[in-house]
N, C-alpha and C positions, 0 to 999 in steps of 0.2 A: 691343721690337717683338713678342716672343713673347706678352707679356701682352695687348697690343692684339689680336693675332690670336685668342688664346683667348677674350677677351671678346667680340669680334665673332662668333666661331663659336658661343658660348653664346647670344648675343642672337639670332642667326639661327635656331638650333635651337628656341629657345623660341617665336619668332614663327611658325615653320612648324608647330610642335606645336599652338599655340593656334588657328591657322587650320584645321588638319586636324580638330581636335576640334570646332570650331563648325560645321563642315560637316555633322556628324551631328545637330545640334540640330533638333528639329521632330518631326513625325508621319510615320511611314512605314507603308505598307500593302502587303501582298502576299498571294498565295494559294499554298497547297500542295495537292497532290492526294493524298488519303488514301482513295481510292475515291470520294470526293466532293470538290468544291472547298471548301476551308476557308480563310476569310480570317484573317490575323494582322495585328495592329497593334502597332507599337513606338513609344513616345514617349520622346524623349531631351531632356534639359535640363541647364543648368549649375546646380548646387546653391548657387551663390553663393561657393563657395570654390575654384572652378576645376575641381572634380571633376564628371564627368558622372554623372547619374542616369538610369535608364531603367525603364520599365514596359512590360508587354506584356499584351495580351488578345486573345481571339478573339470578335469581334462575333457570329459564327454560333453560338457555344456559351454565350454569356452575357458580361456586362460586368464581370467581376471582374478588376481589374488585378493583375498579379503582378510583383514587382520583379525587375529584372535584377541578377545577382550581380557580374558582371565585364564591363567595357566597355573595349575597347582600340581606339583609332583611330590610323591612320597616314595619310600623305598620300594613299595610293591604296587603302586597305583598312579594313575594320571587323570586329571580332570582339566578340561578346557572348554571355553565357550566362545561363541561368535555372536555378540550381542545384536549386531545389525541384522542377523538372520534368525534370531531367537533359537540358536542351536547350542546344545550342550553335548559333551561326550564325557563319559565316565568309564574307565577301564582298568584292568589289572594287567601288569606285566607278566607274561608267561615266561619270558626270557628277555635277553637284551635286544631281540629283533622282532618281538611279537607282543602286541597289546590286544586283549580281547575285552570288548565292552559293548556299551549301548549308546547310540547317537539318538538324541531326542530333538525333534522339530515338529511339534504338534503330536506326532506319533513316535513310538520307539522303534528303532531299527538296530538289529544286531550288526556290529561292525568290528571286524578284526583288522587291525592295522599291522602291516609288515614293514620293517625298515628296508628301504631300497636305496641303491646308489643312484639310479636313474629311473625316471618315470617313463614308461613305455609310451611311444607316440600312438595316437589313435589313427588307424588306417580306415579311411572312409571311402566308399566307392564314389561318392559325389565330389571328392577332391583327388582325382587321379594324378599319378606321377608319370612323367615321360618314361618310355616312348608311348605316345598316345595311339589308340587304334583308329584315329581319325585325323583329318586335315583341319587345321585351324587357321583362319585368315581374318585379320582385322580389316573392316571396310568402313567407308564413310559415304553418306548420301544426304541429299537435300529434299525438303518437301517440295510440292508442286510449284509453289510461287517463290521458292528459294529464300524464305524468311527464316527457316530453321535448318541447322546443319546437325546431322546425327552421326554418331559413331556406333559401331556394332562389331560383334565377333561372330563370324559364320563358321560353323563346324560341319564337316561333311564326312560321312563314313568312307573308309577306304574301300575300293572296289567299284563295280559297275552299278549304276542306278537303274531306274529312278528310285529315289528315297523319299519317304514322307518327310514333312518339315514341321517345325514348331517355332513360333516366334514368342520369345519371352520379353515382356515389357515390365520393367521393375516398378515397384510401388514406392511408397514413401519410406524414409528412414535410411540409415547408413548401410548400403549394400553395394555389391558390384554388378557387373553385367550378367552374372550367373545367379543373381538374387541370393547370394550367400550371406547369411547372418550367423555369427558365432561359428565360423569356419564351415 
């Protein structure tokens, strides 16, 4: 009789654990206030061996996924950390699509995560989409003694000029002609 009770107890614990774990699978999005509103996204999945894997990124700061180091799921709560950033999150499931908790990275930030099907794209005025309100033309030119050959993009507002002009010369680091870094 004791063997059957222990077996049923283990079976029940295992099924509750699997159910609790799978409730975290998917994409979760939330915002913290760090002086500005900053979106955070967490993606959790089963790696095929029953272990949960997770990654995180901030669409507002760039799209470089960072792996979660530790993930613990209970029937009513979730905990995960990102060791490389010294970040932890501890929260309680409000339902299957909402986790309310605290993200800690030096300071505590209230963070409510909502399960989403798709992360909304960030629309930035500095990365406009066509049709543009200006004319854009790629040009090339040489320095006075023709030892250097340059490429540039000239943008001119539509309409009658004259227009003021600005010359952007990029600095060091990986960037394009618009001096874009992290989009």
